[in-house]
N, C-alpha and C positions, 0 to 999 in steps of 0.2 A: 968871800964882804961883796958880794952884787953889790951891794945897795947898801952902798957904805957913802955917809954924806947924803944921802937922799931923804926926805921929809915926806909920809905917807900920812894919809887922813882916812880912818876907815868908819863907815856909819856901822850901827850895830857892832861896834867891834869889843862886847866884851863877854861873848857865847858863842856857840857852834863855827859856824865857816868862820864870821871877823874874828874871831878869838886867834882860830887856826891860824890864819891869817898874818895877824897880828902877830905870833910870835915867830912865824918864817920870817919874815920882816925884819924882825928884830936880830934874828939870829945871823942875819946878813947885811947887819952893821947901818940898817934904819932908823931914824927916829920916827916915831910912831904917839899920832892922836888919836883918841877913840872914843866914841857916841854913840851914847845908849843912855834909856831914860832914869833909869836905878842908882844913885848915887852911890848908894854903899853895895853896891856888888861893882860898882867903876871902882870904886876904891880898894874893896877886894882884890880885884883884877892885875891893878898896879902892885900891888904887893906881891903877888904870886908871879907875875912876869920877872919881877926885880931888876927892872931895868933902867932905874936911879932917875936920872931929869931926861934921858933916850923919850920917856915915853908920858904922855899926860892923858888926863880923861875929863871927858864935856860936856855935863849929865843935859840932855835937851829931848825934845821930841821932834822925831822925823816928820811928822806927820804937818809941823808948824814952822812955816817960810822963814820965819825969824829965829827958831832954834839954828837952824841948817845952816843957813846964812852965819849966825854970829858962831857955829862951829868952826867951817872954816876962815872965817875972819880970825879966832883965837889961835887956830894951829899958824897960822901965818904971823901971827905978834909972838907968839909962843918961841917960835924954830926961825923967825926971820927969812924961811920963804918956804916952799910948798912946790914937789915934785910930782905927787901920786896921788890919785883917789881912789879907793875903793867903794861904790856904792854899793853896800853890802847888803841892809837894811831892808826888809820888806817883808811880805807875810800873804797868804791865804784869803783871810778873814773869814768871813761868815759864806759858808756852800752852799748852797740853795737851786735846788732846780729852777734855769732861767725863767720860766715862770709865776716862781716864786721870789724871787730877788729883787729889793728893794733899791730905789735909786740911791742911798742912805749907802747901801753895802757896796754898793757897785763906786760911789765914789769914795769910800775910803779905799777899797782896792786900788785904785788912781793913784790917792794922796799916798799913799804907804810905797808902794812902788813906784811908779810913773815921778807925780810933780816932786817928791823927794829928790830923787834922781834926777831932775832937772836943774831944782834950786840949786842943789850941790855944786854940780856941774857948773851951770852957769855961774856963780861965784866965781868957782877956782879957775875957770879959766881966764878971769882977769889977770893973774900971777902968772900962771902958766904962758899965755899969749906973750906976756911982758917978757920972761924968763926965755921965750922961745925953744919951749920943751917941757916936754909933761905927760904924765899917765893917766887914762881913766879906765878903769876896769868896773862894769857893769856885772853887778850879780842876777843872771837874770837864773832860767829854770827849764828845764825840757821842756816844761808847760810852753816857754815862748817859741817852740815849734811845733807842737803838734795840740792837740783837745784833750778835753777829759770831763766825762759828766760830772757836774755841779762844779766844777772848774772854772766856768766861762766870766767871769770877771777879772782873778787872777789869770788868765792865759792870755785876756786881750790886755791886760795889763803889760804882761812879758812879753807877748810879742810888741808892743808899743816902745819898751824898752830896746829889743834888738833894732826897731826901725831907729830908734834915735840915735843910738850907737852907729847905725849905716852912715846916715847923713851927714853929722859931725863930724865921725873920720875924714869923709871927704871935704867937709868946711876946716878943718886945720891940719890936715895933714902935710901942706909943704909949712908950719910953721913949727915941725919937728914935737906933732903932739899924737900922739895913737889915742885910741877909744877903740875899746874892744868887750864884748860881755861873754864871760863864762854862763854855761847854761848845763848845773848840777843836775843829775839825777837823782834816787833817793839819799839823803846821807842822813843816817839816824842818831841826830844830836839830842841833847836834851830836852830843846823847844820842840823838836818832831815827839820825841816820846810826852811831852806833856801835853803838846795841843792834840798827836795826832788820835786818839781816841773821838774826841768829837768830829776831826778830819773821818775817819772810818766808817761813823754812826750816821754822816750826811752820803757814804757814800752804800751804806745798807752791809754792813758786815762788821767784823771786830777787829781790832787793832792787827791784830799777829797776823789775821788772813790779809788786812792789807798790805803787810810791809813784805811778807810770800808773794804776792800775787804783784807787787812793782819791779822784784826782783826778782822773778819770773818772767818779766818784760825785756831783760836787760839781758846781751851777749853774756855776761861774766858771771849771771846768777847771785849775784849777791847788791846788796848796796856800794855804793862808793862810802870811801873814807878822807874824814875833816882834811888829812895831808893831802890827798888825792887832788883835792882843791887848792889847797893855799900853793903846792906846786906848779900849778899853771898860773894863777894868779902870780907868783912870784917870776915866772918866765916872762910876760907879760909886762912887768913893771921893773924888768932890768934890761941893759943892752944887747942883750941877746933877745929879745924879742921888739926889739927896734920895727923890724921889718912887718910885723903883723899889726894890722890896723883894720878895721872895719869889719872884724871875724864875730862869728858867732859860734863859742868853742864849747862842744858838747862836752862834757864830763860826765857820763851818763850810763857808763857799762857798754855802753852798745846798744842804749834803748832807740835814740832817735836817728844816727847813724848816717847825720849831716850836719 
């Protein structure tokens, strides 16, 4: 029960990495608030988690400031406090060569990945600073450490998330708040299965070919698993991770190697 008595808020918490992290946190005794766009999916996930009053779902769009800030406020109102923020929501969006990339697509990548993280964290800090305690965990990507053709906007966004992580860690470290990024490699979630064919097409290949290519870039020669990412999030959220802050932790099977 490493998180007993703790309250966590997870954006993009009903699928993929977000859901895996939610399950891990609940198993360790936390109360969890989940944020995503689809109310029906949210209610379904709550039923499947079977956590009773230890889990709530708040519908909203991570690209809307009022929705994101409202989610943080709802978490505090529901559970009376707030300890752990996981900024998990994000995505690659429109993948185009930079010469063809529109201003709108670039703005979308920034809102989806950077602004959403900024809005949620800024709001959460009000409670964390008052409590003199907190954990901020930002979901970045291996694209936050190196580049890939047609991923220009996404790569820029995830580099920005990592930069925000490092600066904020120094800003709030003496207040008992840690701030870290996790940089996953390829994890074949349902989201990847649904959106991956379009990504592969933008890269000029078939979906299976893209998965194989990403896997071969890693030292372990396979995609990572959801539970491997969730395990690192649990470490950072727990007392065992109190000495880790300002880190951009690769969980990519040895792709970036730094």
